[in-house]
MIVEX-586642 format. One record per residue: x, y, z of N, C-alpha, C, CB in turn. Coordinates in steps of 0.2 Angstrom, whole numbers. Glycine has a CB too. Layout:
BEGIN
<vexlo><n_x>X</n_x><n_y>Y</n_y><n_z>Z</n_z><ca_x>X</ca_x><ca_y>Y</ca_y><ca_z>Z</ca_z><c_x>X</c_x><c_y>Y</c_y><c_z>Z</c_z><cb_x>X</cb_x><cb_y>Y</cb_y><cb_z>Z</cb_z></vexlo>
...
END
This chain:
BEGIN
<vexlo><n_x>-82</n_x><n_y>27</n_y><n_z>14</n_z><ca_x>-76</ca_x><ca_y>24</ca_y><ca_z>12</ca_z><c_x>-76</c_x><c_y>16</c_y><c_z>13</c_z><cb_x>-70</cb_x><cb_y>26</cb_y><cb_z>16</cb_z></vexlo>
<vexlo><n_x>-75</n_x><n_y>12</n_y><n_z>8</n_z><ca_x>-75</ca_x><ca_y>5</ca_y><ca_z>9</ca_z><c_x>-69</c_x><c_y>3</c_y><c_z>13</c_z><cb_x>-75</cb_x><cb_y>2</cb_y><cb_z>3</cb_z></vexlo>
<vexlo><n_x>-71</n_x><n_y>-2</n_y><n_z>17</n_z><ca_x>-66</ca_x><ca_y>-5</ca_y><ca_z>22</ca_z><c_x>-61</c_x><c_y>-9</c_y><c_z>17</c_z><cb_x>-69</cb_x><cb_y>-11</cb_y><cb_z>28</cb_z></vexlo>
<vexlo><n_x>-64</n_x><n_y>-12</n_y><n_z>12</n_z><ca_x>-60</ca_x><ca_y>-17</ca_y><ca_z>7</ca_z><c_x>-56</c_x><c_y>-13</c_y><c_z>2</c_z><cb_x>-65</cb_x><cb_y>-22</cb_y><cb_z>4</cb_z></vexlo>
<vexlo><n_x>-54</n_x><n_y>-7</n_y><n_z>2</n_z><ca_x>-50</ca_x><ca_y>-4</ca_y><ca_z>-2</ca_z><c_x>-43</c_x><c_y>-8</c_y><c_z>-3</c_z><cb_x>-50</cb_x><cb_y>3</cb_y><cb_z>-1</cb_z></vexlo>
<vexlo><n_x>-42</n_x><n_y>-10</n_y><n_z>-9</n_z><ca_x>-35</ca_x><ca_y>-14</ca_y><ca_z>-9</ca_z><c_x>-33</c_x><c_y>-12</c_y><c_z>-16</c_z><cb_x>-37</cb_x><cb_y>-22</cb_y><cb_z>-7</cb_z></vexlo>
<vexlo><n_x>-27</n_x><n_y>-9</n_y><n_z>-16</n_z><ca_x>-24</ca_x><ca_y>-8</ca_y><ca_z>-23</ca_z><c_x>-17</c_x><c_y>-11</c_y><c_z>-23</c_z><cb_x>-23</cb_x><cb_y>0</cb_y><cb_z>-24</cb_z></vexlo>
<vexlo><n_x>-16</n_x><n_y>-15</n_y><n_z>-28</n_z><ca_x>-8</ca_x><ca_y>-18</ca_y><ca_z>-29</ca_z><c_x>-6</c_x><c_y>-18</c_y><c_z>-35</c_z><cb_x>-8</cb_x><cb_y>-25</cb_y><cb_z>-28</cb_z></vexlo>
<vexlo><n_x>0</n_x><n_y>-17</n_y><n_z>-36</n_z><ca_x>4</ca_x><ca_y>-16</ca_y><ca_z>-43</ca_z><c_x>10</c_x><c_y>-18</c_y><c_z>-42</c_z><cb_x>4</cb_x><cb_y>-8</cb_y><cb_z>-45</cb_z></vexlo>
<vexlo><n_x>12</n_x><n_y>-23</n_y><n_z>-46</n_z><ca_x>19</ca_x><ca_y>-26</ca_y><ca_z>-46</ca_z><c_x>24</c_x><c_y>-21</c_y><c_z>-47</c_z><cb_x>19</cb_x><cb_y>-32</cb_y><cb_z>-51</cb_z></vexlo>
<vexlo><n_x>30</n_x><n_y>-22</n_y><n_z>-44</n_z><ca_x>36</ca_x><ca_y>-18</ca_y><ca_z>-45</ca_z><c_x>41</c_x><c_y>-22</c_y><c_z>-49</c_z><cb_x>38</cb_x><cb_y>-16</cb_y><cb_z>-37</cb_z></vexlo>
<vexlo><n_x>42</n_x><n_y>-28</n_y><n_z>-47</n_z><ca_x>46</ca_x><ca_y>-32</ca_y><ca_z>-51</ca_z><c_x>43</c_x><c_y>-39</c_y><c_z>-49</c_z><cb_x>53</cb_x><cb_y>-32</cb_y><cb_z>-49</cb_z></vexlo>
<vexlo><n_x>48</n_x><n_y>-45</n_y><n_z>-51</n_z><ca_x>45</ca_x><ca_y>-52</ca_y><ca_z>-50</ca_z><c_x>44</c_x><c_y>-54</c_y><c_z>-43</c_z><cb_x>50</cb_x><cb_y>-57</cb_y><cb_z>-53</cb_z></vexlo>
<vexlo><n_x>48</n_x><n_y>-50</n_y><n_z>-38</n_z><ca_x>47</ca_x><ca_y>-52</ca_y><ca_z>-31</ca_z><c_x>43</c_x><c_y>-46</c_y><c_z>-27</c_z><cb_x>55</cb_x><cb_y>-52</cb_y><cb_z>-28</cb_z></vexlo>
<vexlo><n_x>42</n_x><n_y>-41</n_y><n_z>-29</n_z><ca_x>39</ca_x><ca_y>-35</ca_y><ca_z>-25</ca_z><c_x>33</c_x><c_y>-33</c_y><c_z>-28</c_z><cb_x>44</cb_x><cb_y>-29</cb_y><cb_z>-24</cb_z></vexlo>
<vexlo><n_x>29</n_x><n_y>-30</n_y><n_z>-24</n_z><ca_x>23</ca_x><ca_y>-27</ca_y><ca_z>-26</ca_z><c_x>21</c_x><c_y>-21</c_y><c_z>-21</c_z><cb_x>18</cb_x><cb_y>-31</cb_y><cb_z>-26</cb_z></vexlo>
<vexlo><n_x>18</n_x><n_y>-16</n_y><n_z>-23</n_z><ca_x>16</ca_x><ca_y>-9</ca_y><ca_z>-20</ca_z><c_x>8</c_x><c_y>-10</c_y><c_z>-19</c_z><cb_x>19</cb_x><cb_y>-2</cb_y><cb_z>-24</cb_z></vexlo>
<vexlo><n_x>6</n_x><n_y>-8</n_y><n_z>-12</n_z><ca_x>-1</ca_x><ca_y>-9</ca_y><ca_z>-10</ca_z><c_x>-4</c_x><c_y>-3</c_y><c_z>-6</c_z><cb_x>-2</cb_x><cb_y>-16</cb_y><cb_z>-6</cb_z></vexlo>
<vexlo><n_x>-10</n_x><n_y>-2</n_y><n_z>-7</n_z><ca_x>-14</ca_x><ca_y>3</ca_y><ca_z>-3</ca_z><c_x>-19</c_x><c_y>-2</c_y><c_z>0</c_z><cb_x>-17</cb_x><cb_y>9</cb_y><cb_z>-6</cb_z></vexlo>
<vexlo><n_x>-20</n_x><n_y>-2</n_y><n_z>7</n_z><ca_x>-25</ca_x><ca_y>-4</ca_y><ca_z>10</ca_z><c_x>-25</c_x><c_y>-3</c_y><c_z>18</c_z><cb_x>-26</cb_x><cb_y>-12</cb_y><cb_z>7</cb_z></vexlo>
<vexlo><n_x>-29</n_x><n_y>-6</n_y><n_z>22</n_z><ca_x>-29</ca_x><ca_y>-7</ca_y><ca_z>29</ca_z><c_x>-24</c_x><c_y>-13</c_y><c_z>30</c_z><cb_x>-35</cb_x><cb_y>-8</cb_y><cb_z>32</cb_z></vexlo>
<vexlo><n_x>-21</n_x><n_y>-13</n_y><n_z>36</n_z><ca_x>-17</ca_x><ca_y>-18</ca_y><ca_z>39</ca_z><c_x>-19</c_x><c_y>-20</c_y><c_z>45</c_z><cb_x>-10</cb_x><cb_y>-17</cb_y><cb_z>38</cb_z></vexlo>
<vexlo><n_x>-17</n_x><n_y>-27</n_y><n_z>46</n_z><ca_x>-18</ca_x><ca_y>-29</ca_y><ca_z>53</ca_z><c_x>-14</c_x><c_y>-25</c_y><c_z>58</c_z><cb_x>-17</cb_x><cb_y>-37</cb_y><cb_z>54</cb_z></vexlo>
<vexlo><n_x>-17</n_x><n_y>-24</n_y><n_z>64</n_z><ca_x>-14</ca_x><ca_y>-21</ca_y><ca_z>70</ca_z><c_x>-7</c_x><c_y>-24</c_y><c_z>71</c_z><cb_x>-18</cb_x><cb_y>-21</cb_y><cb_z>76</cb_z></vexlo>
<vexlo><n_x>-6</n_x><n_y>-31</n_y><n_z>71</n_z><ca_x>0</ca_x><ca_y>-34</ca_y><ca_z>72</ca_z><c_x>5</c_x><c_y>-32</c_y><c_z>67</c_z><cb_x>0</cb_x><cb_y>-41</cb_y><cb_z>72</cb_z></vexlo>
<vexlo><n_x>3</n_x><n_y>-32</n_y><n_z>60</n_z><ca_x>7</ca_x><ca_y>-29</ca_y><ca_z>55</ca_z><c_x>10</c_x><c_y>-23</c_y><c_z>57</c_z><cb_x>4</cb_x><cb_y>-29</cb_y><cb_z>47</cb_z></vexlo>
<vexlo><n_x>6</n_x><n_y>-18</n_y><n_z>58</n_z><ca_x>8</ca_x><ca_y>-11</ca_y><ca_z>58</ca_z><c_x>12</c_x><c_y>-11</c_y><c_z>65</c_z><cb_x>1</cb_x><cb_y>-5</cb_y><cb_z>59</cb_z></vexlo>
<vexlo><n_x>11</n_x><n_y>-14</n_y><n_z>70</n_z><ca_x>15</ca_x><ca_y>-14</ca_y><ca_z>76</ca_z><c_x>22</c_x><c_y>-17</c_y><c_z>75</c_z><cb_x>12</cb_x><cb_y>-19</cb_y><cb_z>82</cb_z></vexlo>
<vexlo><n_x>22</n_x><n_y>-22</n_y><n_z>70</n_z><ca_x>28</ca_x><ca_y>-25</ca_y><ca_z>68</ca_z><c_x>33</c_x><c_y>-21</c_y><c_z>64</c_z><cb_x>28</cb_x><cb_y>-31</cb_y><cb_z>65</cb_z></vexlo>
<vexlo><n_x>30</n_x><n_y>-16</n_y><n_z>61</n_z><ca_x>34</ca_x><ca_y>-11</ca_y><ca_z>56</ca_z><c_x>37</c_x><c_y>-6</c_y><c_z>60</c_z><cb_x>29</cb_x><cb_y>-9</cb_y><cb_z>50</cb_z></vexlo>
<vexlo><n_x>35</n_x><n_y>-5</n_y><n_z>66</n_z><ca_x>39</ca_x><ca_y>1</ca_y><ca_z>70</ca_z><c_x>37</c_x><c_y>8</c_y><c_z>67</c_z><cb_x>47</cb_x><cb_y>1</cb_y><cb_z>70</cb_z></vexlo>
<vexlo><n_x>30</n_x><n_y>9</n_y><n_z>65</n_z><ca_x>28</ca_x><ca_y>15</ca_y><ca_z>62</ca_z><c_x>24</c_x><c_y>19</c_y><c_z>67</c_z><cb_x>24</cb_x><cb_y>13</cb_y><cb_z>55</cb_z></vexlo>
<vexlo><n_x>24</n_x><n_y>19</n_y><n_z>73</n_z><ca_x>20</ca_x><ca_y>23</ca_y><ca_z>79</ca_z><c_x>20</c_x><c_y>30</c_y><c_z>77</c_z><cb_x>24</cb_x><cb_y>22</cb_y><cb_z>86</cb_z></vexlo>
<vexlo><n_x>26</n_x><n_y>33</n_y><n_z>73</n_z><ca_x>26</ca_x><ca_y>40</ca_y><ca_z>72</ca_z><c_x>20</c_x><c_y>42</c_y><c_z>66</c_z><cb_x>33</cb_x><cb_y>42</cb_y><cb_z>69</cb_z></vexlo>
<vexlo><n_x>17</n_x><n_y>37</n_y><n_z>63</n_z><ca_x>12</ca_x><ca_y>38</ca_y><ca_z>58</ca_z><c_x>5</c_x><c_y>39</c_y><c_z>62</c_z><cb_x>11</cb_x><cb_y>32</cb_y><cb_z>54</cb_z></vexlo>
<vexlo><n_x>4</n_x><n_y>38</n_y><n_z>69</n_z><ca_x>-3</ca_x><ca_y>38</ca_y><ca_z>72</ca_z><c_x>-5</c_x><c_y>31</c_y><c_z>74</c_z><cb_x>-8</cb_x><cb_y>41</cb_y><cb_z>67</cb_z></vexlo>
<vexlo><n_x>-11</n_x><n_y>30</n_y><n_z>75</n_z><ca_x>-13</ca_x><ca_y>24</ca_y><ca_z>78</ca_z><c_x>-13</c_x><c_y>18</c_y><c_z>72</c_z><cb_x>-21</cb_x><cb_y>25</cb_y><cb_z>80</cb_z></vexlo>
<vexlo><n_x>-14</n_x><n_y>13</n_y><n_z>73</n_z><ca_x>-14</ca_x><ca_y>7</ca_y><ca_z>68</ca_z><c_x>-20</c_x><c_y>6</c_y><c_z>63</c_z><cb_x>-13</cb_x><cb_y>1</cb_y><cb_z>73</cb_z></vexlo>
<vexlo><n_x>-24</n_x><n_y>10</n_y><n_z>64</n_z><ca_x>-30</ca_x><ca_y>10</ca_y><ca_z>59</ca_z><c_x>-28</c_x><c_y>15</c_y><c_z>54</c_z><cb_x>-37</cb_x><cb_y>11</cb_y><cb_z>61</cb_z></vexlo>
<vexlo><n_x>-32</n_x><n_y>14</n_y><n_z>48</n_z><ca_x>-31</ca_x><ca_y>18</ca_y><ca_z>43</ca_z><c_x>-28</c_x><c_y>14</c_y><c_z>37</c_z><cb_x>-27</cb_x><cb_y>25</cb_y><cb_z>44</cb_z></vexlo>
<vexlo><n_x>-27</n_x><n_y>18</n_y><n_z>31</n_z><ca_x>-25</ca_x><ca_y>16</ca_y><ca_z>25</ca_z><c_x>-17</c_x><c_y>17</c_y><c_z>24</c_z><cb_x>-29</cb_x><cb_y>19</cb_y><cb_z>20</cb_z></vexlo>
<vexlo><n_x>-14</n_x><n_y>11</n_y><n_z>22</n_z><ca_x>-6</ca_x><ca_y>12</ca_y><ca_z>22</ca_z><c_x>-4</c_x><c_y>10</c_y><c_z>16</c_z><cb_x>-2</cb_x><cb_y>7</cb_y><cb_z>27</cb_z></vexlo>
<vexlo><n_x>2</n_x><n_y>13</n_y><n_z>13</n_z><ca_x>5</ca_x><ca_y>12</ca_y><ca_z>7</ca_z><c_x>11</c_x><c_y>8</c_y><c_z>8</c_z><cb_x>6</cb_x><cb_y>20</cb_y><cb_z>3</cb_z></vexlo>
<vexlo><n_x>12</n_x><n_y>1</n_y><n_z>6</n_z><ca_x>17</ca_x><ca_y>-3</ca_y><ca_z>8</ca_z><c_x>19</c_x><c_y>-7</c_y><c_z>3</c_z><cb_x>16</cb_x><cb_y>-6</cb_y><cb_z>14</cb_z></vexlo>
<vexlo><n_x>26</n_x><n_y>-10</n_y><n_z>4</n_z><ca_x>28</ca_x><ca_y>-15</ca_y><ca_z>-1</ca_z><c_x>28</c_x><c_y>-21</c_y><c_z>2</c_z><cb_x>35</cb_x><cb_y>-13</cb_y><cb_z>-3</cb_z></vexlo>
<vexlo><n_x>26</n_x><n_y>-26</n_y><n_z>-2</n_z><ca_x>27</ca_x><ca_y>-33</ca_y><ca_z>-1</ca_z><c_x>32</c_x><c_y>-37</c_y><c_z>-4</c_z><cb_x>21</cb_x><cb_y>-37</cb_y><cb_z>-2</cb_z></vexlo>
<vexlo><n_x>36</n_x><n_y>-40</n_y><n_z>-1</n_z><ca_x>42</ca_x><ca_y>-43</ca_y><ca_z>-4</ca_z><c_x>41</c_x><c_y>-50</c_y><c_z>-2</c_z><cb_x>48</cb_x><cb_y>-41</cb_y><cb_z>-1</cb_z></vexlo>
<vexlo><n_x>42</n_x><n_y>-54</n_y><n_z>-8</n_z><ca_x>40</ca_x><ca_y>-62</ca_y><ca_z>-8</ca_z><c_x>46</c_x><c_y>-66</c_y><c_z>-8</c_z><cb_x>35</cb_x><cb_y>-64</cb_y><cb_z>-15</cb_z></vexlo>
<vexlo><n_x>53</n_x><n_y>-62</n_y><n_z>-8</n_z><ca_x>58</ca_x><ca_y>-67</ca_y><ca_z>-8</ca_z><c_x>60</c_x><c_y>-70</c_y><c_z>-2</c_z><cb_x>64</cb_x><cb_y>-63</cb_y><cb_z>-10</cb_z></vexlo>
<vexlo><n_x>62</n_x><n_y>-76</n_y><n_z>-2</n_z><ca_x>63</ca_x><ca_y>-80</ca_y><ca_z>5</ca_z><c_x>69</c_x><c_y>-77</c_y><c_z>8</c_z><cb_x>65</cb_x><cb_y>-88</cb_y><cb_z>4</cb_z></vexlo>
<vexlo><n_x>69</n_x><n_y>-77</n_y><n_z>14</n_z><ca_x>74</ca_x><ca_y>-74</ca_y><ca_z>19</ca_z><c_x>74</c_x><c_y>-66</c_y><c_z>19</c_z><cb_x>81</cb_x><cb_y>-77</cb_y><cb_z>16</cb_z></vexlo>
<vexlo><n_x>72</n_x><n_y>-63</n_y><n_z>13</n_z><ca_x>71</ca_x><ca_y>-56</ca_y><ca_z>13</ca_z><c_x>65</c_x><c_y>-53</c_y><c_z>13</c_z><cb_x>74</cb_x><cb_y>-54</cb_y><cb_z>8</cb_z></vexlo>
<vexlo><n_x>60</n_x><n_y>-57</n_y><n_z>12</n_z><ca_x>53</ca_x><ca_y>-55</ca_y><ca_z>11</ca_z><c_x>50</c_x><c_y>-52</c_y><c_z>17</c_z><cb_x>49</cb_x><cb_y>-60</cb_y><cb_z>10</cb_z></vexlo>
<vexlo><n_x>44</n_x><n_y>-49</n_y><n_z>16</n_z><ca_x>39</ca_x><ca_y>-47</ca_y><ca_z>21</ca_z><c_x>36</c_x><c_y>-40</c_y><c_z>19</c_z><cb_x>43</cb_x><cb_y>-46</cb_y><cb_z>28</cb_z></vexlo>
<vexlo><n_x>33</n_x><n_y>-36</n_y><n_z>24</n_z><ca_x>30</ca_x><ca_y>-31</ca_y><ca_z>23</ca_z><c_x>34</c_x><c_y>-24</c_y><c_z>26</c_z><cb_x>23</cb_x><cb_y>-32</cb_y><cb_z>25</cb_z></vexlo>
<vexlo><n_x>34</n_x><n_y>-19</n_y><n_z>21</n_z><ca_x>38</ca_x><ca_y>-13</ca_y><ca_z>23</ca_z><c_x>32</c_x><c_y>-8</c_y><c_z>22</c_z><cb_x>46</cb_x><cb_y>-12</cb_y><cb_z>19</cb_z></vexlo>
<vexlo><n_x>30</n_x><n_y>-4</n_y><n_z>28</n_z><ca_x>26</ca_x><ca_y>2</ca_y><ca_z>28</ca_z><c_x>30</c_x><c_y>7</c_y><c_z>26</c_z><cb_x>22</cb_x><cb_y>4</cb_y><cb_z>35</cb_z></vexlo>
<vexlo><n_x>28</n_x><n_y>11</n_y><n_z>20</n_z><ca_x>31</ca_x><ca_y>16</ca_y><ca_z>17</ca_z><c_x>28</c_x><c_y>23</c_y><c_z>19</c_z><cb_x>30</cb_x><cb_y>16</cb_y><cb_z>10</cb_z></vexlo>
<vexlo><n_x>20</n_x><n_y>23</n_y><n_z>20</n_z><ca_x>18</ca_x><ca_y>29</ca_y><ca_z>22</ca_z><c_x>10</c_x><c_y>27</c_y><c_z>24</c_z><cb_x>18</cb_x><cb_y>34</cb_y><cb_z>16</cb_z></vexlo>
<vexlo><n_x>7</n_x><n_y>32</n_y><n_z>27</n_z><ca_x>0</ca_x><ca_y>31</ca_y><ca_z>29</ca_z><c_x>-4</c_x><c_y>38</c_y><c_z>26</c_z><cb_x>-1</cb_x><cb_y>30</cb_y><cb_z>37</cb_z></vexlo>
<vexlo><n_x>-9</n_x><n_y>35</n_y><n_z>22</n_z><ca_x>-14</ca_x><ca_y>40</ca_y><ca_z>19</ca_z><c_x>-17</c_x><c_y>45</c_y><c_z>24</c_z><cb_x>-20</cb_x><cb_y>36</cb_y><cb_z>15</cb_z></vexlo>
<vexlo><n_x>-17</n_x><n_y>51</n_y><n_z>24</n_z><ca_x>-20</ca_x><ca_y>55</ca_y><ca_z>28</ca_z><c_x>-27</c_x><c_y>55</c_y><c_z>30</c_z><cb_x>-18</cb_x><cb_y>62</cb_y><cb_z>26</cb_z></vexlo>
<vexlo><n_x>-31</n_x><n_y>52</n_y><n_z>26</n_z><ca_x>-38</ca_x><ca_y>50</ca_y><ca_z>27</ca_z><c_x>-41</c_x><c_y>45</c_y><c_z>22</c_z><cb_x>-42</cb_x><cb_y>56</cb_y><cb_z>25</cb_z></vexlo>
<vexlo><n_x>-46</n_x><n_y>43</n_y><n_z>24</n_z><ca_x>-49</ca_x><ca_y>38</ca_y><ca_z>19</ca_z><c_x>-50</c_x><c_y>41</c_y><c_z>11</c_z><cb_x>-56</cb_x><cb_y>36</cb_y><cb_z>21</cb_z></vexlo>
<vexlo><n_x>-52</n_x><n_y>48</n_y><n_z>12</n_z><ca_x>-53</ca_x><ca_y>50</ca_y><ca_z>5</ca_z><c_x>-46</c_x><c_y>51</c_y><c_z>1</c_z><cb_x>-57</cb_x><cb_y>57</cb_y><cb_z>6</cb_z></vexlo>
<vexlo><n_x>-41</n_x><n_y>53</n_y><n_z>5</n_z><ca_x>-34</ca_x><ca_y>53</ca_y><ca_z>3</ca_z><c_x>-32</c_x><c_y>46</c_y><c_z>-1</c_z><cb_x>-29</cb_x><cb_y>55</cb_y><cb_z>8</cb_z></vexlo>
<vexlo><n_x>-33</n_x><n_y>41</n_y><n_z>3</n_z><ca_x>-32</ca_x><ca_y>34</ca_y><ca_z>0</ca_z><c_x>-35</c_x><c_y>32</c_y><c_z>-6</c_z><cb_x>-33</cb_x><cb_y>30</cb_y><cb_z>5</cb_z></vexlo>
<vexlo><n_x>-41</n_x><n_y>35</n_y><n_z>-6</n_z><ca_x>-46</ca_x><ca_y>34</ca_y><ca_z>-13</ca_z><c_x>-43</c_x><c_y>37</c_y><c_z>-18</c_z><cb_x>-53</cb_x><cb_y>36</cb_y><cb_z>-12</cb_z></vexlo>
<vexlo><n_x>-41</n_x><n_y>44</n_y><n_z>-17</n_z><ca_x>-38</ca_x><ca_y>49</ca_y><ca_z>-22</ca_z><c_x>-32</c_x><c_y>46</c_y><c_z>-25</c_z><cb_x>-37</cb_x><cb_y>56</cb_y><cb_z>-19</cb_z></vexlo>
<vexlo><n_x>-27</n_x><n_y>44</n_y><n_z>-20</n_z><ca_x>-21</ca_x><ca_y>40</ca_y><ca_z>-22</ca_z><c_x>-22</c_x><c_y>35</c_y><c_z>-27</c_z><cb_x>-17</cb_x><cb_y>38</cb_y><cb_z>-16</cb_z></vexlo>
<vexlo><n_x>-27</n_x><n_y>30</n_y><n_z>-24</n_z><ca_x>-28</ca_x><ca_y>24</ca_y><ca_z>-29</ca_z><c_x>-31</c_x><c_y>26</c_y><c_z>-36</c_z><cb_x>-34</cb_x><cb_y>19</cb_y><cb_z>-25</cb_z></vexlo>
<vexlo><n_x>-35</n_x><n_y>31</n_y><n_z>-36</n_z><ca_x>-37</ca_x><ca_y>34</ca_y><ca_z>-42</ca_z><c_x>-32</c_x><c_y>36</c_y><c_z>-47</c_z><cb_x>-41</cb_x><cb_y>39</cb_y><cb_z>-41</cb_z></vexlo>
<vexlo><n_x>-27</n_x><n_y>40</n_y><n_z>-44</n_z><ca_x>-22</ca_x><ca_y>43</ca_y><ca_z>-48</ca_z><c_x>-17</c_x><c_y>37</c_y><c_z>-50</c_z><cb_x>-18</cb_x><cb_y>49</cb_y><cb_z>-44</cb_z></vexlo>
<vexlo><n_x>-15</n_x><n_y>33</n_y><n_z>-45</n_z><ca_x>-11</ca_x><ca_y>28</ca_y><ca_z>-47</ca_z><c_x>-14</c_x><c_y>23</c_y><c_z>-52</c_z><cb_x>-9</cb_x><cb_y>25</cb_y><cb_z>-41</cb_z></vexlo>
<vexlo><n_x>-20</n_x><n_y>21</n_y><n_z>-52</n_z><ca_x>-23</ca_x><ca_y>18</ca_y><ca_z>-57</ca_z><c_x>-23</c_x><c_y>20</c_y><c_z>-64</c_z><cb_x>-29</cb_x><cb_y>16</cb_y><cb_z>-55</cb_z></vexlo>
<vexlo><n_x>-25</n_x><n_y>28</n_y><n_z>-64</n_z><ca_x>-25</ca_x><ca_y>31</ca_y><ca_z>-70</ca_z><c_x>-19</c_x><c_y>32</c_y><c_z>-73</c_z><cb_x>-28</cb_x><cb_y>38</cb_y><cb_z>-69</cb_z></vexlo>
<vexlo><n_x>-14</n_x><n_y>32</n_y><n_z>-69</n_z><ca_x>-7</ca_x><ca_y>33</ca_y><ca_z>-72</ca_z><c_x>-5</c_x><c_y>26</c_y><c_z>-74</c_z><cb_x>-2</cb_x><cb_y>36</cb_y><cb_z>-66</cb_z></vexlo>
<vexlo><n_x>-6</n_x><n_y>20</n_y><n_z>-72</n_z><ca_x>-5</ca_x><ca_y>14</ca_y><ca_z>-74</ca_z><c_x>-8</c_x><c_y>12</c_y><c_z>-80</c_z><cb_x>-7</cb_x><cb_y>9</cb_y><cb_z>-68</cb_z></vexlo>
<vexlo><n_x>-15</n_x><n_y>14</n_y><n_z>-80</n_z><ca_x>-19</ca_x><ca_y>13</ca_y><ca_z>-86</ca_z><c_x>-15</c_x><c_y>17</c_y><c_z>-92</c_z><cb_x>-27</cb_x><cb_y>15</cb_y><cb_z>-85</cb_z></vexlo>
<vexlo><n_x>-14</n_x><n_y>23</n_y><n_z>-91</n_z><ca_x>-10</ca_x><ca_y>27</ca_y><ca_z>-96</ca_z><c_x>-4</c_x><c_y>24</c_y><c_z>-99</c_z><cb_x>-9</cb_x><cb_y>33</cb_y><cb_z>-93</cb_z></vexlo>
<vexlo><n_x>0</n_x><n_y>21</n_y><n_z>-94</n_z><ca_x>6</ca_x><ca_y>18</ca_y><ca_z>-96</ca_z><c_x>5</c_x><c_y>12</c_y><c_z>-101</c_z><cb_x>10</cb_x><cb_y>16</cb_y><cb_z>-90</cb_z></vexlo>
<vexlo><n_x>0</n_x><n_y>9</n_y><n_z>-98</n_z><ca_x>-1</ca_x><ca_y>2</ca_y><ca_z>-103</ca_z><c_x>-4</c_x><c_y>4</c_y><c_z>-109</c_z><cb_x>-7</cb_x><cb_y>-3</cb_y><cb_z>-99</cb_z></vexlo>
<vexlo><n_x>-7</n_x><n_y>9</n_y><n_z>-110</n_z><ca_x>-10</ca_x><ca_y>11</ca_y><ca_z>-116</ca_z><c_x>-5</c_x><c_y>13</c_y><c_z>-122</c_z><cb_x>-15</cb_x><cb_y>16</cb_y><cb_z>-115</cb_z></vexlo>
<vexlo><n_x>0</n_x><n_y>16</n_y><n_z>-118</n_z><ca_x>6</ca_x><ca_y>19</ca_y><ca_z>-123</ca_z><c_x>10</c_x><c_y>13</c_y><c_z>-125</c_z><cb_x>11</cb_x><cb_y>23</cb_y><cb_z>-119</cb_z></vexlo>
<vexlo><n_x>10</n_x><n_y>8</n_y><n_z>-123</n_z><ca_x>15</ca_x><ca_y>2</ca_y><ca_z>-124</ca_z><c_x>12</c_x><c_y>-1</c_y><c_z>-131</c_z><cb_x>14</cb_x><cb_y>-5</cb_y><cb_z>-117</cb_z></vexlo>
END
């Protein structure tokens, strides 16, 4: 599994959804201890709005293989959506 797996897709003009590893301080700042240790691949939202922005961790992939599979499905769905437009 590549440490540099990074998937990002725009939700709207201010927000994106991503899959990647995160810095330990980012994980700790999101109060997600229930997801296990701070290593691994996370699904998270990045909000760029002033005063509202930041990173919100939504979930953690069960394994590196699960992160890759999720990324593959996500990109396949995105590609199919763009082809139908």
